[in-house]
N, CA, C and O atoms as a Tinker XYZ file with bonds, in Angstrom:
   320  protein
     1  N    -22.909000  -47.283000   59.316000    73     2
     2  CA   -23.644000  -46.028000   59.357000    64     1     3
     3  C    -24.345000  -45.778000   58.022000    63     2     4     5
     4  O    -25.530000  -45.447000   57.996000    81     3
     5  N    -23.613000  -45.937000   56.907000    73     3     6
     6  CA   -24.226000  -45.714000   55.600000    64     5     7
     7  C    -25.370000  -46.692000   55.363000    63     6     8     9
     8  O    -26.379000  -46.334000   54.755000    81     7
     9  N    -25.215000  -47.935000   55.844000    73     7    10
    10  CA   -26.267000  -48.947000   55.691000    64     9    11
    11  C    -27.568000  -48.498000   56.327000    63    10    12    13
    12  O    -28.647000  -48.751000   55.792000    81    11
    13  N    -27.468000  -47.832000   57.468000    73    11    14
    14  CA   -28.664000  -47.329000   58.143000    64    13    15
    15  C    -29.388000  -46.299000   57.276000    63    14    16    17
    16  O    -30.611000  -46.342000   57.142000    81    15
    17  N    -28.632000  -45.384000   56.695000    73    15    18
    18  CA   -29.229000  -44.367000   55.837000    64    17    19
    19  C    -29.845000  -45.003000   54.597000    63    18    20    21
    20  O    -30.935000  -44.622000   54.171000    81    19
    21  N    -29.140000  -45.977000   54.022000    73    19    22
    22  CA   -29.632000  -46.640000   52.823000    64    21    23
    23  C    -30.952000  -47.361000   53.117000    63    22    24    25
    24  O    -31.886000  -47.297000   52.318000    81    23
    25  N    -31.027000  -48.051000   54.269000    73    23    26
    26  CA   -32.267000  -48.731000   54.647000    64    25    27
    27  C    -33.405000  -47.739000   54.816000    63    26    28    29
    28  O    -34.536000  -48.008000   54.412000    81    27
    29  N    -33.111000  -46.607000   55.406000    73    27    30
    30  CA   -34.133000  -45.571000   55.575000    64    29    31
    31  C    -34.646000  -45.098000   54.220000    63    30    32    33
    32  O    -35.853000  -44.964000   54.020000    81    31
    33  N    -33.730000  -44.846000   53.293000    73    31    34
    34  CA   -34.128000  -44.383000   51.967000    64    33    35
    35  C    -34.899000  -45.461000   51.217000    63    34    36    37
    36  O    -35.873000  -45.158000   50.527000    81    35
    37  N    -34.478000  -46.705000   51.344000    73    35    38
    38  CA   -35.174000  -47.800000   50.663000    64    37    39
    39  C    -36.594000  -47.939000   51.190000    63    38    40    41
    40  O    -37.525000  -48.164000   50.417000    81    39
    41  N    -36.763000  -47.806000   52.488000    73    39    42
    42  CA   -38.109000  -47.895000   53.063000    64    41    43
    43  C    -38.983000  -46.744000   52.573000    63    42    44    45
    44  O    -40.143000  -46.954000   52.216000    81    43
    45  N    -38.440000  -45.544000   52.553000    73    43    46
    46  CA   -39.234000  -44.392000   52.110000    64    45    47
    47  C    -39.577000  -44.528000   50.630000    63    46    48    49
    48  O    -40.654000  -44.104000   50.211000    81    47
    49  N    -38.690000  -45.106000   49.834000    73    47    50
    50  CA   -38.970000  -45.324000   48.417000    64    49    51
    51  C    -40.118000  -46.280000   48.207000    63    50    52    53
    52  O    -40.932000  -46.079000   47.306000    81    51
    53  N    -40.203000  -47.315000   49.017000    73    51    54
    54  CA   -41.307000  -48.267000   48.905000    64    53    55
    55  C    -42.627000  -47.595000   49.244000    63    54    56    57
    56  O    -43.651000  -47.895000   48.631000    81    55
    57  N    -42.614000  -46.699000   50.203000    73    55    58
    58  CA   -43.843000  -46.008000   50.576000    64    57    59
    59  C    -44.343000  -45.154000   49.418000    63    58    60    61
    60  O    -45.543000  -45.124000   49.144000    81    59
    61  N    -43.451000  -44.474000   48.750000    73    59    62
    62  CA   -43.829000  -43.604000   47.639000    64    61    63
    63  C    -44.293000  -44.417000   46.445000    63    62    64    65
    64  O    -45.201000  -43.995000   45.728000    81    63
    65  N    -43.680000  -45.588000   46.216000    73    63    66
    66  CA   -44.023000  -46.371000   45.031000    64    65    67
    67  C    -45.486000  -46.785000   45.028000    63    66    68    69
    68  O    -46.044000  -47.023000   43.957000    81    67
    69  N    -46.123000  -46.880000   46.185000    73    67    70
    70  CA   -47.538000  -47.214000   46.254000    64    69    71
    71  C    -48.432000  -46.119000   45.704000    63    70    72    73
    72  O    -49.622000  -46.338000   45.479000    81    71
    73  N    -47.874000  -44.963000   45.489000    73    71    74
    74  CA   -48.642000  -43.824000   45.010000    64    73    75
    75  C    -48.305000  -43.466000   43.562000    63    74    76    77
    76  O    -48.547000  -42.341000   43.124000    81    75
    77  N    -47.752000  -44.413000   42.833000    73    75    78
    78  CA   -47.317000  -44.112000   41.466000    64    77    79
    79  C    -48.485000  -43.662000   40.584000    63    78    80    81
    80  O    -48.295000  -42.845000   39.683000    81    79
    81  N    -49.695000  -44.188000   40.832000    73    79    82
    82  CA   -50.837000  -43.759000   40.033000    64    81    83
    83  C    -51.151000  -42.282000   40.264000    63    82    84    85
    84  O    -51.595000  -41.593000   39.346000    81    83
    85  N    -50.924000  -41.793000   41.478000    73    83    86
    86  CA   -51.141000  -40.368000   41.757000    64    85    87
    87  C    -50.081000  -39.522000   41.077000    63    86    88    89
    88  O    -50.376000  -38.454000   40.541000    81    87
    89  N    -48.851000  -40.001000   41.098000    73    87    90
    90  CA   -47.760000  -39.277000   40.454000    64    89    91
    91  C    -48.034000  -39.150000   38.959000    63    90    92    93
    92  O    -47.851000  -38.080000   38.379000    81    91
    93  N    -48.474000  -40.243000   38.338000    73    91    94
    94  CA   -48.792000  -40.216000   36.912000    64    93    95
    95  C    -49.948000  -39.266000   36.623000    63    94    96    97
    96  O    -49.938000  -38.568000   35.608000    81    95
    97  N    -50.941000  -39.234000   37.502000    73    95    98
    98  CA   -52.085000  -38.332000   37.315000    64    97    99
    99  C    -51.655000  -36.872000   37.364000    63    98   100   101
   100  O    -52.116000  -36.060000   36.563000    81    99
   101  N    -50.782000  -36.541000   38.293000    73    99   102
   102  CA   -50.311000  -35.167000   38.408000    64   101   103
   103  C    -49.489000  -34.785000   37.177000    63   102   104   105
   104  O    -49.606000  -33.669000   36.672000    81   103
   105  N    -48.657000  -35.715000   36.694000    73   103   106
   106  CA   -47.858000  -35.438000   35.500000    64   105   107
   107  C    -48.772000  -35.204000   34.293000    63   106   108   109
   108  O    -48.480000  -34.354000   33.452000    81   107
   109  N    -49.870000  -35.948000   34.204000    73   107   110
   110  CA   -50.824000  -35.762000   33.097000    64   109   111
   111  C    -51.431000  -34.367000   33.125000    63   110   112   113
   112  O    -51.646000  -33.756000   32.078000    81   111
   113  N    -51.707000  -33.867000   34.323000    73   111   114
   114  CA   -52.266000  -32.516000   34.455000    64   113   115
   115  C    -51.271000  -31.499000   33.894000    63   114   116   117
   116  O    -51.659000  -30.584000   33.168000    81   115
   117  N    -49.992000  -31.658000   34.232000    73   115   118
   118  CA   -48.988000  -30.718000   33.719000    64   117   119
   119  C    -48.873000  -30.830000   32.204000    63   118   120   121
   120  O    -48.718000  -29.819000   31.518000    81   119
   121  N    -48.947000  -32.047000   31.679000    73   119   122
   122  CA   -48.882000  -32.231000   30.225000    64   121   123
   123  C    -50.040000  -31.512000   29.542000    63   122   124   125
   124  O    -49.851000  -30.797000   28.558000    81   123
   125  N    -51.250000  -31.715000   30.083000    73   123   126
   126  CA   -52.433000  -31.064000   29.486000    64   125   127
   127  C    -52.349000  -29.555000   29.598000    63   126   128   129
   128  O    -52.671000  -28.839000   28.650000    81   127
   129  N    -51.917000  -29.069000   30.749000    73   127   130
   130  CA   -51.837000  -27.625000   30.952000    64   129   131
   131  C    -50.874000  -26.985000   29.962000    63   130   132   133
   132  O    -51.180000  -25.952000   29.368000    81   131
   133  N    -49.707000  -27.603000   29.786000    73   131   134
   134  CA   -48.729000  -27.002000   28.878000    64   133   135
   135  C    -49.197000  -27.050000   27.423000    63   134   136   137
   136  O    -48.753000  -26.244000   26.605000    81   135
   137  N    -50.090000  -27.989000   27.094000    73   135   138
   138  CA   -50.631000  -28.045000   25.726000    64   137   139
   139  C    -51.587000  -26.878000   25.460000    63   138   140   141
   140  O    -51.790000  -26.494000   24.308000    81   139
   141  N    -52.163000  -26.323000   26.503000    73   139   142
   142  CA   -53.133000  -25.240000   26.349000    64   141   143
   143  C    -52.471000  -23.893000   26.082000    63   142   144   145
   144  O    -53.152000  -22.940000   25.703000    81   143
   145  N    -51.190000  -23.797000   26.268000    73   143   146
   146  CA   -50.477000  -22.536000   26.047000    64   145   147
   147  C    -50.365000  -22.295000   24.543000    63   146   148   149
   148  O    -49.897000  -23.163000   23.806000    81   147
   149  N    -50.791000  -21.126000   24.092000    73   147   150
   150  CA   -50.762000  -20.845000   22.645000    64   149   151
   151  C    -49.380000  -21.056000   22.031000    63   150   152   153
   152  O    -48.366000  -20.602000   22.561000    81   151
   153  N    -49.372000  -21.755000   20.906000    73   151   154
   154  CA   -48.140000  -22.003000   20.175000    64   153   155
   155  C    -47.381000  -23.253000   20.598000    63   154   156   157
   156  O    -46.387000  -23.615000   19.968000    81   155
   157  N    -47.834000  -23.916000   21.653000    73   155   158
   158  CA   -47.121000  -25.094000   22.145000    64   157   159
   159  C    -47.909000  -26.398000   21.965000    63   158   160   161
   160  O    -47.442000  -27.464000   22.367000    81   159
   161  N    -49.078000  -26.316000   21.374000    73   159   162
   162  CA   -49.964000  -27.479000   21.298000    64   161   163
   163  C    -49.358000  -28.654000   20.536000    63   162   164   165
   164  O    -49.517000  -29.796000   20.966000    81   163
   165  N    -48.682000  -28.421000   19.438000    73   163   166
   166  CA   -48.194000  -29.509000   18.589000    64   165   167
   167  C    -46.713000  -29.816000   18.804000    63   166   168   169
   168  O    -46.050000  -30.381000   17.934000    81   167
   169  N    -46.211000  -29.439000   19.965000    73   167   170
   170  CA   -44.803000  -29.662000   20.307000    64   169   171
   171  C    -44.751000  -30.750000   21.382000    63   170   172   173
   172  O    -45.664000  -30.860000   22.200000    81   171
   173  N    -43.692000  -31.546000   21.379000    73   171   174
   174  CA   -43.560000  -32.616000   22.374000    64   173   175
   175  C    -43.520000  -32.027000   23.792000    63   174   176   177
   176  O    -43.182000  -30.862000   23.998000    81   175
   177  N    -43.872000  -32.864000   24.736000    73   175   178
   178  CA   -43.900000  -32.449000   26.137000    64   177   179
   179  C    -42.523000  -31.946000   26.580000    63   178   180   181
   180  O    -42.423000  -30.895000   27.213000    81   179
   181  N    -41.472000  -32.686000   26.251000    73   179   182
   182  CA   -40.117000  -32.272000   26.643000    64   181   183
   183  C    -39.750000  -30.926000   26.034000    63   182   184   185
   184  O    -39.130000  -30.093000   26.694000    81   183
   185  N    -40.129000  -30.712000   24.781000    73   183   186
   186  CA   -39.837000  -29.426000   24.126000    64   185   187
   187  C    -40.639000  -28.294000   24.766000    63   186   188   189
   188  O    -40.124000  -27.190000   24.939000    81   187
   189  N    -41.907000  -28.566000   25.120000    73   187   190
   190  CA   -42.717000  -27.546000   25.812000    64   189   191
   191  C    -42.062000  -27.149000   27.123000    63   190   192   193
   192  O    -41.981000  -25.964000   27.447000    81   191
   193  N    -41.591000  -28.145000   27.885000    73   191   194
   194  CA   -40.932000  -27.846000   29.159000    64   193   195
   195  C    -39.669000  -27.020000   28.940000    63   194   196   197
   196  O    -39.391000  -26.086000   29.692000    81   195
   197  N    -38.917000  -27.365000   27.919000    73   195   198
   198  CA   -37.682000  -26.646000   27.623000    64   197   199
   199  C    -37.985000  -25.183000   27.278000    63   198   200   201
   200  O    -37.313000  -24.274000   27.766000    81   199
   201  N    -39.001000  -24.964000   26.434000    73   199   202
   202  CA   -39.355000  -23.587000   26.047000    64   201   203
   203  C    -39.885000  -22.778000   27.220000    63   202   204   205
   204  O    -39.704000  -21.562000   27.278000    81   203
   205  N    -40.548000  -23.468000   28.166000    73   203   206
   206  CA   -41.089000  -22.785000   29.337000    64   205   207
   207  C    -40.073000  -22.690000   30.478000    63   206   208   209
   208  O    -40.362000  -22.127000   31.534000    81   207
   209  N    -38.883000  -23.248000   30.252000    73   207   210
   210  CA   -37.838000  -23.275000   31.269000    64   209   211
   211  C    -38.309000  -23.982000   32.544000    63   210   212   213
   212  O    -38.080000  -23.506000   33.656000    81   211
   213  N    -38.973000  -25.130000   32.357000    73   211   214
   214  CA   -39.482000  -25.932000   33.466000    64   213   215
   215  C    -38.900000  -27.335000   33.400000    63   214   216   217
   216  O    -38.454000  -27.783000   32.344000    81   215
   217  N    -38.909000  -28.018000   34.527000    73   215   218
   218  CA   -38.478000  -29.409000   34.600000    64   217   219
   219  C    -39.711000  -30.289000   34.714000    63   218   220   221
   220  O    -40.769000  -29.840000   35.157000    81   219
   221  N    -39.567000  -31.543000   34.311000    73   219   222
   222  CA   -40.674000  -32.475000   34.500000    64   221   223
   223  C    -40.853000  -32.711000   35.998000    63   222   224   225
   224  O    -39.927000  -32.497000   36.780000    81   223
   225  N    -42.020000  -33.142000   36.381000    73   223   226
   226  CA   -42.268000  -33.419000   37.789000    64   225   227
   227  C    -41.369000  -34.560000   38.262000    63   226   228   229
   228  O    -40.925000  -34.565000   39.409000    81   227
   229  N    -41.102000  -35.516000   37.389000    73   227   230
   230  CA   -40.215000  -36.626000   37.736000    64   229   231
   231  C    -38.815000  -36.106000   38.074000    63   230   232   233
   232  O    -38.214000  -36.538000   39.057000    81   231
   233  N    -38.303000  -35.195000   37.274000    73   231   234
   234  CA   -36.978000  -34.640000   37.527000    64   233   235
   235  C    -36.970000  -33.816000   38.809000    63   234   236   237
   236  O    -35.994000  -33.848000   39.558000    81   235
   237  N    -38.045000  -33.083000   39.068000    73   235   238
   238  CA   -38.125000  -32.307000   40.313000    64   237   239
   239  C    -38.151000  -33.218000   41.534000    63   238   240   241
   240  O    -37.536000  -32.912000   42.555000    81   239
   241  N    -38.877000  -34.360000   41.424000    73   239   242
   242  CA   -38.893000  -35.319000   42.532000    64   241   243
   243  C    -37.497000  -35.885000   42.760000    63   242   244   245
   244  O    -37.054000  -36.001000   43.903000    81   243
   245  N    -36.806000  -36.237000   41.688000    73   243   246
   246  CA   -35.450000  -36.770000   41.810000    64   245   247
   247  C    -34.530000  -35.745000   42.474000    63   246   248   249
   248  O    -33.741000  -36.092000   43.353000    81   247
   249  N    -34.633000  -34.501000   42.059000    73   247   250
   250  CA   -33.831000  -33.423000   42.641000    64   249   251
   251  C    -34.112000  -33.313000   44.138000    63   250   252   253
   252  O    -33.184000  -33.204000   44.939000    81   251
   253  N    -35.364000  -33.342000   44.507000    73   251   254
   254  CA   -35.751000  -33.260000   45.912000    64   253   255
   255  C    -35.218000  -34.454000   46.702000    63   254   256   257
   256  O    -34.742000  -34.294000   47.826000    81   255
   257  N    -35.296000  -35.652000   46.114000    73   255   258
   258  CA   -34.775000  -36.850000   46.779000    64   257   259
   259  C    -33.267000  -36.753000   47.000000    63   258   260   261
   260  O    -32.766000  -37.146000   48.053000    81   259
   261  N    -32.545000  -36.230000   46.011000    73   259   262
   262  CA   -31.102000  -36.088000   46.155000    64   261   263
   263  C    -30.738000  -35.094000   47.256000    63   262   264   265
   264  O    -29.788000  -35.310000   48.008000    81   263
   265  N    -31.489000  -34.018000   47.342000    73   263   266
   266  CA   -31.251000  -33.041000   48.416000    64   265   267
   267  C    -31.519000  -33.687000   49.773000    63   266   268   269
   268  O    -30.757000  -33.496000   50.721000    81   267
   269  N    -32.602000  -34.450000   49.858000    73   267   270
   270  CA   -32.945000  -35.139000   51.101000    64   269   271
   271  C    -31.835000  -36.120000   51.496000    63   270   272   273
   272  O    -31.458000  -36.188000   52.666000    81   271
   273  N    -31.313000  -36.879000   50.528000    73   271   274
   274  CA   -30.206000  -37.814000   50.793000    64   273   275
   275  C    -28.981000  -37.068000   51.309000    63   274   276   277
   276  O    -28.346000  -37.498000   52.272000    81   275
   277  N    -28.656000  -35.967000   50.677000    73   275   278
   278  CA   -27.520000  -35.152000   51.103000    64   277   279
   279  C    -27.694000  -34.717000   52.558000    63   278   280   281
   280  O    -26.764000  -34.817000   53.359000    81   279
   281  N    -28.874000  -34.242000   52.888000    73   279   282
   282  CA   -29.133000  -33.773000   54.252000    64   281   283
   283  C    -29.020000  -34.908000   55.267000    63   282   284   285
   284  O    -28.513000  -34.702000   56.370000    81   283
   285  N    -29.484000  -36.096000   54.907000    73   283   286
   286  CA   -29.381000  -37.247000   55.808000    64   285   287
   287  C    -27.923000  -37.652000   55.987000    63   286   288   289
   288  O    -27.461000  -37.821000   57.115000    81   287
   289  N    -27.203000  -37.806000   54.895000    73   287   290
   290  CA   -25.822000  -38.270000   54.962000    64   289   291
   291  C    -24.931000  -37.302000   55.737000    63   290   292   293
   292  O    -24.053000  -37.743000   56.480000    81   291
   293  N    -25.132000  -36.018000   55.584000    73   291   294
   294  CA   -24.280000  -35.039000   56.246000    64   293   295
   295  C    -24.855000  -34.512000   57.554000    63   294   296   297
   296  O    -24.339000  -33.544000   58.114000    81   295
   297  N    -25.913000  -35.137000   58.040000    73   295   298
   298  CA   -26.427000  -34.844000   59.383000    64   297   299
   299  C    -27.221000  -33.562000   59.519000    63   298   300   301
   300  O    -27.331000  -33.028000   60.623000    81   299
   301  N    -27.774000  -33.055000   58.440000    73   299   302
   302  CA   -28.581000  -31.834000   58.520000    64   301   303
   303  C    -30.001000  -32.110000   59.021000    63   302   304   305
   304  O    -30.702000  -31.189000   59.442000    81   303
   305  N    -30.426000  -33.382000   58.975000    73   303   306
   306  CA   -31.724000  -33.759000   59.503000    64   305   307
   307  C    -31.537000  -34.944000   60.442000    63   306   308   309
   308  O    -30.649000  -35.771000   60.231000    81   307
   309  N    -32.348000  -35.028000   61.451000    73   307   310
   310  CA   -32.291000  -36.128000   62.396000    64   309   311
   311  C    -33.211000  -37.240000   61.904000    63   310   312   313
   312  O    -34.406000  -37.017000   61.709000    81   311
   313  N    -32.669000  -38.422000   61.704000    73   311   314
   314  CA   -33.467000  -39.525000   61.172000    64   313   315
   315  C    -33.990000  -40.455000   62.254000    63   314   316   317
   316  O    -34.580000  -41.492000   61.952000    81   315
   317  N    -33.782000  -40.097000   63.485000    73   315   318
   318  CA   -34.231000  -40.979000   64.576000    64   317   319
   319  C    -35.575000  -40.568000   65.063000    63   318   320
   320  O    -36.118000  -41.190000   65.976000    81   319
């Protein structure tokens, strides 16, 4: 049973990996936007996110993926 879920997740991961250039482009937009906020221009991206109480888009995607895995494993979504 777990193997079935793992195969499903592996397949979905391959589909997303083809769009890595789009993911990087979106992250660049967030980096540029946060640099425009007064007082944050010369601070690292991670520090800007921390001061704004925001997560990186990569971390948000990971969080979303973990929630999706939880829902699949515990039967909250139908994978058929």
